[in-house]
Residue, then its C-alpha position, 0 to 999 in steps of 0.5 A: m739482513r746480516a748483523t755483525v759487530a765490528s770495530i771502526q778499524e775493521l770498517l775502515q781497513a776492509s777492502q771495500v768501497l763505501r759510498v754515500p748517496r746524494y740523497q743522503r740528508r744534509y747536516s747542520w754542523r758547523l766545520s768546527q764540529w766535523r773537525r772534532l768528530w773527525r779528531n776523535v774518529v782518528a784518535i780511536y782509530s790509531d789507538q789499538d789499546a783504546p777501550n771499546h766505544f759504541v759509535g753507533s750502527v752503520v747500515l750498509q747495503d750492497a750498491d748493486d748486483r754488478p761484479r765489481v773488483l772490491p765490494e761496493y756498499v751504500i751507506v744507508d745510515 
């Protein structure tokens, strides 16, 4: 296992594929809650001068060992 510290910008700008597996638990959020979360993520992503904000840990796992053009990771948590 390898742990690194990265900003949301670094995670989303990386040349990689992030895949959410079908078995991932469903959330009980309503559409209005998802919109609010996404607005906050976009605001943090867009403002390079924004103060650091801990959004939590993201756990990724290599999707498999097949050669790919871009690395692919499964979002575990």
